[in-house]
N, CA, C and O atoms as a Tripos MOL2 file, in Angstrom:
@<TRIPOS>MOLECULE
protein
  288   287    72     0     0
PROTEIN
NO_CHARGES

@<TRIPOS>ATOM
      1 N          18.0210    3.9500   13.9190 N.3       1 MET1
      2 CA         17.6060    2.1070   13.5910 C.3       1 MET1
      3 C          18.2440    1.5680   12.2920 C.2       1 MET1
      4 O          18.4770    2.2230   11.2760 O.2       1 MET1
      5 N          18.4960    0.1930   12.5180 N.am      2 ASN2
      6 CA         18.9510   -0.3110   11.0000 C.3       2 ASN2
      7 C          17.7500   -1.0690   10.1950 C.2       2 ASN2
      8 O          16.9060   -1.8590   10.6180 O.2       2 ASN2
      9 N          17.9430   -0.6150    9.0510 N.am      3 ALA3
     10 CA         17.0780   -1.2420    8.1190 C.3       3 ALA3
     11 C          17.2050   -2.8160    8.5020 C.2       3 ALA3
     12 O          18.1280   -3.2830    9.1700 O.2       3 ALA3
     13 N          16.0060   -3.6280    7.9080 N.am      4 HIS4
     14 CA         15.7950   -4.9490    8.3800 C.3       4 HIS4
     15 C          15.3690   -5.8110    7.0370 C.2       4 HIS4
     16 O          14.2200   -5.5370    6.6890 O.2       4 HIS4
     17 N          15.8280   -6.4960    6.4500 N.am      5 ASP5
     18 CA         15.4790   -7.2910    5.4690 C.3       5 ASP5
     19 C          13.9400   -7.6390    5.4330 C.2       5 ASP5
     20 O          13.4080   -7.9170    6.5080 O.2       5 ASP5
     21 N          13.5080   -7.6420    4.7720 N.am      6 ILE6
     22 CA         11.6330   -8.0620    4.9260 C.3       6 ILE6
     23 C          10.9870   -8.8420    3.9390 C.2       6 ILE6
     24 O           9.7740   -9.0150    3.8220 O.2       6 ILE6
     25 N          12.3250   -9.5140    2.9110 N.am      7 SER7
     26 CA         12.0240   -9.9780    1.7090 C.3       7 SER7
     27 C          11.3230  -11.3450    1.9360 C.2       7 SER7
     28 O          10.5220  -11.7500    1.0950 O.2       7 SER7
     29 N          11.6060  -12.0710    3.0600 N.am      8 ALA8
     30 CA         10.9770  -13.1870    3.4600 C.3       8 ALA8
     31 C           9.5060  -13.0060    4.5330 C.2       8 ALA8
     32 O           8.8750  -13.8130    5.2170 O.2       8 ALA8
     33 N           9.3950  -11.8350    4.3230 N.am      9 ALA9
     34 CA          8.2190  -11.7510    5.3420 C.3       9 ALA9
     35 C           6.9090  -12.6440    4.6690 C.2       9 ALA9
     36 O           6.8240  -12.7340    3.4450 O.2       9 ALA9
     37 N           5.8320  -13.3360    5.6270 N.am     10 GLU10
     38 CA          4.9750  -13.6080    5.1390 C.3      10 GLU10
     39 C           3.5270  -13.0940    6.3900 C.2      10 GLU10
     40 O           3.1320  -13.6210    7.4300 O.2      10 GLU10
     41 N           3.1690  -12.0820    5.7730 N.am     11 TRP11
     42 CA          2.5220  -11.2490    5.9080 C.3      11 TRP11
     43 C           0.7350  -11.8920    6.2850 C.2      11 TRP11
     44 O           0.0370  -12.6090    5.5680 O.2      11 TRP11
     45 N           0.4710  -11.4090    7.4120 N.am     12 VAL12
     46 CA         -0.7440  -11.7620    7.9500 C.3      12 VAL12
     47 C          -1.5760  -10.7570    7.9990 C.2      12 VAL12
     48 O          -1.0610   -9.6950    8.3470 O.2      12 VAL12
     49 N          -3.1100  -10.7370    7.6790 N.am     13 LYS13
     50 CA         -3.8200   -9.3250    7.6000 C.3      13 LYS13
     51 C          -4.0820   -9.5090    9.2920 C.2      13 LYS13
     52 O          -3.9290  -10.5320    9.9600 O.2      13 LYS13
     53 N          -4.4920   -8.2680    9.6980 N.am     14 SER14
     54 CA         -5.1840   -8.3960   11.2010 C.3      14 SER14
     55 C          -6.4340   -8.9080   11.4250 C.2      14 SER14
     56 O          -7.3070   -8.5950   10.6160 O.2      14 SER14
     57 N          -6.6960   -9.5720   12.2740 N.am     15 SER15
     58 CA         -8.2180  -10.9010   12.4020 C.3      15 SER15
     59 C          -9.4610   -9.5040   12.7240 C.2      15 SER15
     60 O         -10.6190   -9.9230   12.7380 O.2      15 SER15
     61 N          -9.3600   -8.4640   12.8900 N.am     16 ARG16
     62 CA         -9.8520   -7.5630   13.1760 C.3      16 ARG16
     63 C         -10.4940   -6.3820   11.7620 C.2      16 ARG16
     64 O         -11.3710   -5.5240   11.6650 O.2      16 ARG16
     65 N          -9.6280   -6.8820   11.0220 N.am     17 SER17
     66 CA         -9.7000   -5.8550    9.5050 C.3      17 SER17
     67 C         -11.3100   -6.0250    8.6910 C.2      17 SER17
     68 O         -11.8380   -5.3550    7.8040 O.2      17 SER17
     69 N         -11.6950   -7.0480    9.3380 N.am     18 GLY18
     70 CA        -13.1530   -7.1900    8.5490 C.3      18 GLY18
     71 C         -12.5770   -7.5200    7.0350 C.2      18 GLY18
     72 O         -13.0500   -8.5970    6.6700 O.2      18 GLY18
     73 N         -11.9340   -7.0920    6.2970 N.am     19 GLY19
     74 CA        -11.9880   -7.3980    5.1350 C.3      19 GLY19
     75 C         -12.5610   -6.5010    3.8930 C.2      19 GLY19
     76 O         -12.6070   -6.7810    2.6950 O.2      19 GLY19
     77 N         -12.9080   -5.5320    4.4670 N.am     20 ASN20
     78 CA        -13.7480   -4.1960    3.3840 C.3      20 ASN20
     79 C         -13.3120   -3.4120    3.0860 C.2      20 ASN20
     80 O         -13.8890   -2.3440    3.2910 O.2      20 ASN20
     81 N         -11.9000   -3.4110    2.3460 N.am     21 GLU21
     82 CA        -11.3660   -3.0610    1.8250 C.3      21 GLU21
     83 C         -10.8420   -1.3500    2.6330 C.2      21 GLU21
     84 O         -10.3650   -0.3470    2.1010 O.2      21 GLU21
     85 N         -11.1930   -1.6350    4.0520 N.am     22 GLY22
     86 CA        -10.9060   -0.4340    5.0930 C.3      22 GLY22
     87 C          -9.7950   -0.1970    5.5520 C.2      22 GLY22
     88 O          -8.8700   -0.4980    4.7980 O.2      22 GLY22
     89 N          -9.4830    0.3010    6.6650 N.am     23 GLN23
     90 CA         -8.3160    0.4490    7.4880 C.3      23 GLN23
     91 C          -7.5880   -1.1510    7.8820 C.2      23 GLN23
     92 O          -8.1060   -1.7670    8.8140 O.2      23 GLN23
     93 N          -6.8850   -1.5210    7.4500 N.am     24 CYS24
     94 CA         -6.3920   -2.8280    7.5350 C.3      24 CYS24
     95 C          -4.8250   -2.7110    7.8770 C.2      24 CYS24
     96 O          -4.1950   -1.8620    7.2470 O.2      24 CYS24
     97 N          -4.1890   -3.4460    8.7660 N.am     25 LEU25
     98 CA         -2.9440   -3.6890    8.8840 C.3      25 LEU25
     99 C          -2.8700   -5.2270    9.0240 C.2      25 LEU25
    100 O          -3.6430   -6.0540    9.5090 O.2      25 LEU25
    101 N          -1.3330   -5.3380    8.2600 N.am     26 GLU26
    102 CA         -0.6140   -6.4200    8.3480 C.3      26 GLU26
    103 C           0.7590   -6.4940    9.0720 C.2      26 GLU26
    104 O           1.5220   -5.5740    9.3670 O.2      26 GLU26
    105 N           0.8720   -7.8200    9.2770 N.am     27 PHE27
    106 CA          2.2360   -7.6390   10.0750 C.3      27 PHE27
    107 C           2.5250   -9.0560    9.4680 C.2      27 PHE27
    108 O           1.8030   -9.8340    8.8440 O.2      27 PHE27
    109 N           4.1650   -9.1360    9.9710 N.am     28 ALA28
    110 CA          4.9490  -10.5740    9.7650 C.3      28 ALA28
    111 C           5.6610  -11.2540   10.9850 C.2      28 ALA28
    112 O           6.8920  -11.2330   10.9940 O.2      28 ALA28
    113 N           5.1840  -11.6810   11.7140 N.am     29 ARG29
    114 CA          5.4000  -12.4810   12.9650 C.3      29 ARG29
    115 C           6.5280  -13.2100   12.7900 C.2      29 ARG29
    116 O           7.2600  -13.2870   13.7770 O.2      29 ARG29
    117 N           6.9890  -13.9650   11.4460 N.am     30 ASN30
    118 CA          7.8520  -15.2710   11.1810 C.3      30 ASN30
    119 C           9.2980  -14.3660   11.2060 C.2      30 ASN30
    120 O          10.3810  -14.9390   11.3220 O.2      30 ASN30
    121 N           9.2030  -13.0760   11.0980 N.am     31 LEU31
    122 CA         10.6040  -12.5750   11.1270 C.3      31 LEU31
    123 C          11.3790  -12.5350   12.6980 C.2      31 LEU31
    124 O          12.5670  -12.8230   12.8400 O.2      31 LEU31
    125 N          10.4210  -12.0990   13.8930 N.am     32 ALA32
    126 CA         10.6290  -11.7350   15.0290 C.3      32 ALA32
    127 C          11.5120  -12.7900   15.8430 C.2      32 ALA32
    128 O          12.1030  -12.1570   16.7190 O.2      32 ALA32
    129 N          11.7180  -13.6480   15.8810 N.am     33 ALA33
    130 CA         12.6380  -14.7880   16.2290 C.3      33 ALA33
    131 C          13.9530  -14.5370   15.5200 C.2      33 ALA33
    132 O          14.9600  -14.5460   16.2290 O.2      33 ALA33
    133 N          14.1050  -14.2860   14.0580 N.am     34 ALA34
    134 CA         15.4380  -13.6280   13.7020 C.3      34 ALA34
    135 C          15.9090  -12.4850   14.0280 C.2      34 ALA34
    136 O          17.1200  -12.4280   14.2390 O.2      34 ALA34
    137 N          15.1990  -11.4180   14.1450 N.am     35 SER35
    138 CA         15.2860  -10.2640   14.0720 C.3      35 SER35
    139 C          15.0500   -9.1520   15.0590 C.2      35 SER35
    140 O          15.3820   -7.9690   15.1380 O.2      35 SER35
    141 N          14.1830  -10.1970   15.9460 N.am     36 GLY36
    142 CA         13.7090   -9.1090   17.1790 C.3      36 GLY36
    143 C          12.4780   -8.1480   16.8770 C.2      36 GLY36
    144 O          12.0140   -7.5730   17.8610 O.2      36 GLY36
    145 N          11.9360   -7.9210   15.7400 N.am     37 MET37
    146 CA         11.4180   -7.3000   15.1270 C.3      37 MET37
    147 C          10.2310   -7.8880   14.4420 C.2      37 MET37
    148 O          10.2850   -8.9680   13.8540 O.2      37 MET37
    149 N           8.7750   -6.8940   14.5640 N.am     38 VAL38
    150 CA          7.6430   -7.6360   13.8100 C.3      38 VAL38
    151 C           7.4020   -6.5320   12.6730 C.2      38 VAL38
    152 O           7.1010   -5.4270   13.1240 O.2      38 VAL38
    153 N           7.4660   -6.6130   11.5620 N.am     39 PRO39
    154 CA          7.3600   -5.3330   10.4550 C.3      39 PRO39
    155 C           5.6190   -5.3430   10.5840 C.2      39 PRO39
    156 O           4.9930   -6.3410   10.9400 O.2      39 PRO39
    157 N           5.0640   -4.1870   10.2660 N.am     40 VAL40
    158 CA          4.0060   -3.8110   10.3170 C.3      40 VAL40
    159 C           4.0880   -3.0930    8.9240 C.2      40 VAL40
    160 O           5.1380   -2.6360    8.4740 O.2      40 VAL40
    161 N           3.0450   -3.0480    8.3760 N.am     41 ARG41
    162 CA          2.5200   -2.3270    7.2260 C.3      41 ARG41
    163 C           1.1610   -1.9770    6.9230 C.2      41 ARG41
    164 O           0.2920   -2.6030    7.5290 O.2      41 ARG41
    165 N           0.7190   -0.8650    5.8840 N.am     42 ASP42
    166 CA         -0.8450   -0.8800    5.4940 C.3      42 ASP42
    167 C          -1.1160   -1.8480    4.6190 C.2      42 ASP42
    168 O          -0.4780   -1.9480    3.5710 O.2      42 ASP42
    169 N          -2.0570   -2.6410    4.9360 N.am     43 SER43
    170 CA         -2.5390   -3.3210    3.7920 C.3      43 SER43
    171 C          -3.0330   -3.3660    1.9720 C.2      43 SER43
    172 O          -3.2250   -4.2570    1.1450 O.2      43 SER43
    173 N          -3.0940   -1.7080    1.9850 N.am     44 LYS44
    174 CA         -3.4920   -0.9900    0.8950 C.3      44 LYS44
    175 C          -2.3290   -0.4020   -0.1390 C.2      44 LYS44
    176 O          -2.2630    0.0400   -1.2860 O.2      44 LYS44
    177 N          -1.4230   -0.6860    1.0300 N.am     45 ARG45
    178 CA          0.3850   -0.2210    0.5590 C.3      45 ARG45
    179 C           1.2200   -1.1270    0.3610 C.2      45 ARG45
    180 O           2.4060   -0.7980    0.3300 O.2      45 ARG45
    181 N           0.8630   -2.4800    0.1770 N.am     46 PRO46
    182 CA          1.9860   -3.3300    0.2530 C.3      46 PRO46
    183 C           3.2040   -3.1430   -0.0480 C.2      46 PRO46
    184 O           4.1550   -3.6630    0.5360 O.2      46 PRO46
    185 N           3.2910   -2.0240   -1.4270 N.am     47 ARG47
    186 CA          4.5860   -1.9200   -1.6150 C.3      47 ARG47
    187 C           5.3140   -0.7840   -0.7080 C.2      47 ARG47
    188 O           6.5380   -0.6580   -0.7590 O.2      47 ARG47
    189 N           4.5890   -0.0470    0.0400 N.am     48 GLY48
    190 CA          4.7840    0.9380    1.0600 C.3      48 GLY48
    191 C           5.8330    0.7270    2.1380 C.2      48 GLY48
    192 O           6.0870   -0.4760    2.1900 O.2      48 GLY48
    193 N           6.5490    1.4290    3.0250 N.am     49 ALA49
    194 CA          7.1820    1.5100    3.9780 C.3      49 ALA49
    195 C           6.4740    0.6160    5.0750 C.2      49 ALA49
    196 O           5.2790    0.6650    5.3700 O.2      49 ALA49
    197 N           7.5820   -0.3340    5.7030 N.am     50 ALA50
    198 CA          6.7530   -0.6780    6.7610 C.3      50 ALA50
    199 C           7.6350   -0.5100    7.7120 C.2      50 ALA50
    200 O           8.8320   -0.2270    7.6870 O.2      50 ALA50
    201 N           6.4510   -0.8440    9.0480 N.am     51 LEU51
    202 CA          7.6140    0.1040   10.1720 C.3      51 LEU51
    203 C           7.8620   -1.6250   10.8250 C.2      51 LEU51
    204 O           7.1060   -2.5670   10.5850 O.2      51 LEU51
    205 N           9.3690   -1.6900   11.8530 N.am     52 ALA52
    206 CA          9.7720   -2.0630   12.4260 C.3      52 ALA52
    207 C           9.4320   -1.9130   13.6930 C.2      52 ALA52
    208 O           9.8060   -0.8980   14.2810 O.2      52 ALA52
    209 N           8.7620   -2.7610   14.2670 N.am     53 VAL53
    210 CA          8.3020   -2.4240   16.2700 C.3      53 VAL53
    211 C           9.0940   -3.7880   16.3780 C.2      53 VAL53
    212 O           9.0010   -4.8760   15.8100 O.2      53 VAL53
    213 N          10.0160   -3.1920   17.4740 N.am     54 PRO54
    214 CA         10.5070   -4.9440   18.5930 C.3      54 PRO54
    215 C           9.3730   -5.6340   19.1480 C.2      54 PRO54
    216 O           8.3930   -5.1710   19.7330 O.2      54 PRO54
    217 N           9.6680   -6.7910   18.8690 N.am     55 ALA55
    218 CA          8.4680   -7.8330   18.9610 C.3      55 ALA55
    219 C           8.2640   -7.9480   20.7470 C.2      55 ALA55
    220 O           7.1900   -8.4210   21.1190 O.2      55 ALA55
    221 N           9.2730   -7.5240   21.8200 N.am     56 PRO56
    222 CA          8.0440   -7.3230   23.0170 C.3      56 PRO56
    223 C           7.2090   -6.1930   22.9570 C.2      56 PRO56
    224 O           6.2200   -6.2780   23.6860 O.2      56 PRO56
    225 N           7.3310   -5.0300   22.2200 N.am     57 ALA57
    226 CA          6.4080   -4.0700   22.3850 C.3      57 ALA57
    227 C           5.1350   -4.1580   21.4000 C.2      57 ALA57
    228 O           4.0770   -3.5290   21.3910 O.2      57 ALA57
    229 N           5.7730   -5.4450   20.3590 N.am     58 TRP58
    230 CA          4.5190   -5.5940   19.5450 C.3      58 TRP58
    231 C           3.3350   -6.4400   20.6330 C.2      58 TRP58
    232 O           2.1980   -6.0630   20.9180 O.2      58 TRP58
    233 N           4.1620   -7.8650   21.1590 N.am     59 ALA59
    234 CA          3.1380   -8.6330   22.0820 C.3      59 ALA59
    235 C           2.4860   -7.6080   22.9250 C.2      59 ALA59
    236 O           1.2570   -7.6030   22.8530 O.2      59 ALA59
    237 N           3.0650   -6.6960   23.7480 N.am     60 ALA60
    238 CA          2.1080   -5.9970   24.6140 C.3      60 ALA60
    239 C           1.0470   -5.1950   24.2370 C.2      60 ALA60
    240 O           0.0430   -5.1070   24.9430 O.2      60 ALA60
    241 N           1.1970   -4.4810   22.9780 N.am     61 PHE61
    242 CA          0.5540   -4.0110   22.1420 C.3      61 PHE61
    243 C          -0.9120   -5.0780   21.7990 C.2      61 PHE61
    244 O          -2.0480   -4.8100   22.1890 O.2      61 PHE61
    245 N          -0.6060   -6.0520   21.1540 N.am     62 VAL62
    246 CA         -1.7070   -6.9840   21.2290 C.3      62 VAL62
    247 C          -2.3200   -7.4730   22.4620 C.2      62 VAL62
    248 O          -3.5330   -7.6470   22.5800 O.2      62 VAL62
    249 N          -1.5610   -7.6650   23.2660 N.am     63 ALA63
    250 CA         -2.3170   -8.1040   24.5730 C.3      63 ALA63
    251 C          -3.2090   -7.0620   25.1550 C.2      63 ALA63
    252 O          -4.2750   -7.4180   25.6590 O.2      63 ALA63
    253 N          -2.8270   -5.6610   25.1260 N.am     64 ALA64
    254 CA         -3.5710   -4.7140   25.6000 C.3      64 ALA64
    255 C          -5.0060   -4.7080   24.4740 C.2      64 ALA64
    256 O          -6.1780   -4.5090   24.7900 O.2      64 ALA64
    257 N          -4.6170   -4.9070   23.5230 N.am     65 LEU65
    258 CA         -5.9210   -4.6290   22.6350 C.3      65 LEU65
    259 C          -6.4850   -5.9990   23.2050 C.2      65 LEU65
    260 O          -7.3370   -5.8150   24.0740 O.2      65 LEU65
    261 N          -6.2620   -7.0820   22.9730 N.am     66 GLN66
    262 CA         -7.1350   -8.3690   23.4470 C.3      66 GLN66
    263 C          -7.7330   -8.0260   24.5250 C.2      66 GLN66
    264 O          -8.8970   -8.4200   24.5970 O.2      66 GLN66
    265 N          -7.1570   -7.1380   25.8100 N.am     67 GLU67
    266 CA         -7.5550   -7.4040   27.1860 C.3      67 GLU67
    267 C          -8.6340   -6.0870   26.9680 C.2      67 GLU67
    268 O          -9.6080   -6.0920   27.7210 O.2      67 GLU67
    269 N          -8.5450   -5.1950   26.1890 N.am     68 GLY68
    270 CA         -9.3310   -4.3340   26.0170 C.3      68 GLY68
    271 C          -9.0070   -2.8920   26.6620 C.2      68 GLY68
    272 O          -9.8200   -1.9710   26.7400 O.2      68 GLY68
    273 N          -7.5270   -2.8600   27.1590 N.am     69 THR69
    274 CA         -7.0400   -2.2340   28.0310 C.3      69 THR69
    275 C          -6.3130   -0.8830   27.3510 C.2      69 THR69
    276 O          -6.0200    0.0570   28.0890 O.2      69 THR69
    277 N          -6.0330   -0.8250   25.8960 N.am     70 PHE70
    278 CA         -5.2160   -0.1510   24.8860 C.3      70 PHE70
    279 C          -6.0620    1.2820   24.9060 C.2      70 PHE70
    280 O          -7.2760    1.3710   24.7220 O.2      70 PHE70
    281 N          -5.2210    2.2950   25.1510 N.am     71 ILE71
    282 CA         -5.8490    3.4930   24.8880 C.3      71 ILE71
    283 C          -5.2400    4.2450   24.0400 C.2      71 ILE71
    284 O          -4.1250    4.5060   24.4910 O.2      71 ILE71
    285 N          -5.4090    4.7090   23.0670 N.am     72 PRO72
    286 CA         -5.0710    5.4840   21.9930 C.3      72 PRO72
    287 C          -5.0880    6.9710   22.6500 C.2      72 PRO72
    288 O          -4.8240    7.9550   21.9580 O.2      72 PRO72
@<TRIPOS>BOND
     1     1     2 1
     2     2     3 1
     3     3     4 2
     4     3     5 am
     5     5     6 1
     6     6     7 1
     7     7     8 2
     8     7     9 am
     9     9    10 1
    10    10    11 1
    11    11    12 2
    12    11    13 am
    13    13    14 1
    14    14    15 1
    15    15    16 2
    16    15    17 am
    17    17    18 1
    18    18    19 1
    19    19    20 2
    20    19    21 am
    21    21    22 1
    22    22    23 1
    23    23    24 2
    24    23    25 am
    25    25    26 1
    26    26    27 1
    27    27    28 2
    28    27    29 am
    29    29    30 1
    30    30    31 1
    31    31    32 2
    32    31    33 am
    33    33    34 1
    34    34    35 1
    35    35    36 2
    36    35    37 am
    37    37    38 1
    38    38    39 1
    39    39    40 2
    40    39    41 am
    41    41    42 1
    42    42    43 1
    43    43    44 2
    44    43    45 am
    45    45    46 1
    46    46    47 1
    47    47    48 2
    48    47    49 am
    49    49    50 1
    50    50    51 1
    51    51    52 2
    52    51    53 am
    53    53    54 1
    54    54    55 1
    55    55    56 2
    56    55    57 am
    57    57    58 1
    58    58    59 1
    59    59    60 2
    60    59    61 am
    61    61    62 1
    62    62    63 1
    63    63    64 2
    64    63    65 am
    65    65    66 1
    66    66    67 1
    67    67    68 2
    68    67    69 am
    69    69    70 1
    70    70    71 1
    71    71    72 2
    72    71    73 am
    73    73    74 1
    74    74    75 1
    75    75    76 2
    76    75    77 am
    77    77    78 1
    78    78    79 1
    79    79    80 2
    80    79    81 am
    81    81    82 1
    82    82    83 1
    83    83    84 2
    84    83    85 am
    85    85    86 1
    86    86    87 1
    87    87    88 2
    88    87    89 am
    89    89    90 1
    90    90    91 1
    91    91    92 2
    92    91    93 am
    93    93    94 1
    94    94    95 1
    95    95    96 2
    96    95    97 am
    97    97    98 1
    98    98    99 1
    99    99   100 2
   100    99   101 am
   101   101   102 1
   102   102   103 1
   103   103   104 2
   104   103   105 am
   105   105   106 1
   106   106   107 1
   107   107   108 2
   108   107   109 am
   109   109   110 1
   110   110   111 1
   111   111   112 2
   112   111   113 am
   113   113   114 1
   114   114   115 1
   115   115   116 2
   116   115   117 am
   117   117   118 1
   118   118   119 1
   119   119   120 2
   120   119   121 am
   121   121   122 1
   122   122   123 1
   123   123   124 2
   124   123   125 am
   125   125   126 1
   126   126   127 1
   127   127   128 2
   128   127   129 am
   129   129   130 1
   130   130   131 1
   131   131   132 2
   132   131   133 am
   133   133   134 1
   134   134   135 1
   135   135   136 2
   136   135   137 am
   137   137   138 1
   138   138   139 1
   139   139   140 2
   140   139   141 am
   141   141   142 1
   142   142   143 1
   143   143   144 2
   144   143   145 am
   145   145   146 1
   146   146   147 1
   147   147   148 2
   148   147   149 am
   149   149   150 1
   150   150   151 1
   151   151   152 2
   152   151   153 am
   153   153   154 1
   154   154   155 1
   155   155   156 2
   156   155   157 am
   157   157   158 1
   158   158   159 1
   159   159   160 2
   160   159   161 am
   161   161   162 1
   162   162   163 1
   163   163   164 2
   164   163   165 am
   165   165   166 1
   166   166   167 1
   167   167   168 2
   168   167   169 am
   169   169   170 1
   170   170   171 1
   171   171   172 2
   172   171   173 am
   173   173   174 1
   174   174   175 1
   175   175   176 2
   176   175   177 am
   177   177   178 1
   178   178   179 1
   179   179   180 2
   180   179   181 am
   181   181   182 1
   182   182   183 1
   183   183   184 2
   184   183   185 am
   185   185   186 1
   186   186   187 1
   187   187   188 2
   188   187   189 am
   189   189   190 1
   190   190   191 1
   191   191   192 2
   192   191   193 am
   193   193   194 1
   194   194   195 1
   195   195   196 2
   196   195   197 am
   197   197   198 1
   198   198   199 1
   199   199   200 2
   200   199   201 am
   201   201   202 1
   202   202   203 1
   203   203   204 2
   204   203   205 am
   205   205   206 1
   206   206   207 1
   207   207   208 2
   208   207   209 am
   209   209   210 1
   210   210   211 1
   211   211   212 2
   212   211   213 am
   213   213   214 1
   214   214   215 1
   215   215   216 2
   216   215   217 am
   217   217   218 1
   218   218   219 1
   219   219   220 2
   220   219   221 am
   221   221   222 1
   222   222   223 1
   223   223   224 2
   224   223   225 am
   225   225   226 1
   226   226   227 1
   227   227   228 2
   228   227   229 am
   229   229   230 1
   230   230   231 1
   231   231   232 2
   232   231   233 am
   233   233   234 1
   234   234   235 1
   235   235   236 2
   236   235   237 am
   237   237   238 1
   238   238   239 1
   239   239   240 2
   240   239   241 am
   241   241   242 1
   242   242   243 1
   243   243   244 2
   244   243   245 am
   245   245   246 1
   246   246   247 1
   247   247   248 2
   248   247   249 am
   249   249   250 1
   250   250   251 1
   251   251   252 2
   252   251   253 am
   253   253   254 1
   254   254   255 1
   255   255   256 2
   256   255   257 am
   257   257   258 1
   258   258   259 1
   259   259   260 2
   260   259   261 am
   261   261   262 1
   262   262   263 1
   263   263   264 2
   264   263   265 am
   265   265   266 1
   266   266   267 1
   267   267   268 2
   268   267   269 am
   269   269   270 1
   270   270   271 1
   271   271   272 2
   272   271   273 am
   273   273   274 1
   274   274   275 1
   275   275   276 2
   276   275   277 am
   277   277   278 1
   278   278   279 1
   279   279   280 2
   280   279   281 am
   281   281   282 1
   282   282   283 1
   283   283   284 2
   284   283   285 am
   285   285   286 1
   286   286   287 1
   287   287   288 2
@<TRIPOS>SUBSTRUCTURE
     1 MET1         2 RESIDUE 1 A MET
     2 ASN2         6 RESIDUE 1 A ASN
     3 ALA3        10 RESIDUE 1 A ALA
     4 HIS4        14 RESIDUE 1 A HIS
     5 ASP5        18 RESIDUE 1 A ASP
     6 ILE6        22 RESIDUE 1 A ILE
     7 SER7        26 RESIDUE 1 A SER
     8 ALA8        30 RESIDUE 1 A ALA
     9 ALA9        34 RESIDUE 1 A ALA
    10 GLU10       38 RESIDUE 1 A GLU
    11 TRP11       42 RESIDUE 1 A TRP
    12 VAL12       46 RESIDUE 1 A VAL
    13 LYS13       50 RESIDUE 1 A LYS
    14 SER14       54 RESIDUE 1 A SER
    15 SER15       58 RESIDUE 1 A SER
    16 ARG16       62 RESIDUE 1 A ARG
    17 SER17       66 RESIDUE 1 A SER
    18 GLY18       70 RESIDUE 1 A GLY
    19 GLY19       74 RESIDUE 1 A GLY
    20 ASN20       78 RESIDUE 1 A ASN
    21 GLU21       82 RESIDUE 1 A GLU
    22 GLY22       86 RESIDUE 1 A GLY
    23 GLN23       90 RESIDUE 1 A GLN
    24 CYS24       94 RESIDUE 1 A CYS
    25 LEU25       98 RESIDUE 1 A LEU
    26 GLU26      102 RESIDUE 1 A GLU
    27 PHE27      106 RESIDUE 1 A PHE
    28 ALA28      110 RESIDUE 1 A ALA
    29 ARG29      114 RESIDUE 1 A ARG
    30 ASN30      118 RESIDUE 1 A ASN
    31 LEU31      122 RESIDUE 1 A LEU
    32 ALA32      126 RESIDUE 1 A ALA
    33 ALA33      130 RESIDUE 1 A ALA
    34 ALA34      134 RESIDUE 1 A ALA
    35 SER35      138 RESIDUE 1 A SER
    36 GLY36      142 RESIDUE 1 A GLY
    37 MET37      146 RESIDUE 1 A MET
    38 VAL38      150 RESIDUE 1 A VAL
    39 PRO39      154 RESIDUE 1 A PRO
    40 VAL40      158 RESIDUE 1 A VAL
    41 ARG41      162 RESIDUE 1 A ARG
    42 ASP42      166 RESIDUE 1 A ASP
    43 SER43      170 RESIDUE 1 A SER
    44 LYS44      174 RESIDUE 1 A LYS
    45 ARG45      178 RESIDUE 1 A ARG
    46 PRO46      182 RESIDUE 1 A PRO
    47 ARG47      186 RESIDUE 1 A ARG
    48 GLY48      190 RESIDUE 1 A GLY
    49 ALA49      194 RESIDUE 1 A ALA
    50 ALA50      198 RESIDUE 1 A ALA
    51 LEU51      202 RESIDUE 1 A LEU
    52 ALA52      206 RESIDUE 1 A ALA
    53 VAL53      210 RESIDUE 1 A VAL
    54 PRO54      214 RESIDUE 1 A PRO
    55 ALA55      218 RESIDUE 1 A ALA
    56 PRO56      222 RESIDUE 1 A PRO
    57 ALA57      226 RESIDUE 1 A ALA
    58 TRP58      230 RESIDUE 1 A TRP
    59 ALA59      234 RESIDUE 1 A ALA
    60 ALA60      238 RESIDUE 1 A ALA
    61 PHE61      242 RESIDUE 1 A PHE
    62 VAL62      246 RESIDUE 1 A VAL
    63 ALA63      250 RESIDUE 1 A ALA
    64 ALA64      254 RESIDUE 1 A ALA
    65 LEU65      258 RESIDUE 1 A LEU
    66 GLN66      262 RESIDUE 1 A GLN
    67 GLU67      266 RESIDUE 1 A GLU
    68 GLY68      270 RESIDUE 1 A GLY
    69 THR69      274 RESIDUE 1 A THR
    70 PHE70      278 RESIDUE 1 A PHE
    71 ILE71      282 RESIDUE 1 A ILE
    72 PRO72      286 RESIDUE 1 A PRO
């Protein structure tokens, strides 16, 4: 996989994070149109690695969570 420049990422914390400093996920959907990827990272490690998830896969994942059909 190619390295993606995420320096312009506008990170958004998951609405389900609860803000309790627990297991939180951040994503940067603003890069999806240009790169076709959605960067995802652990909010507790903002300088750590980010995963680059294909935008269609991210959309399907979010839809499954919203519908309650996601099975881990």
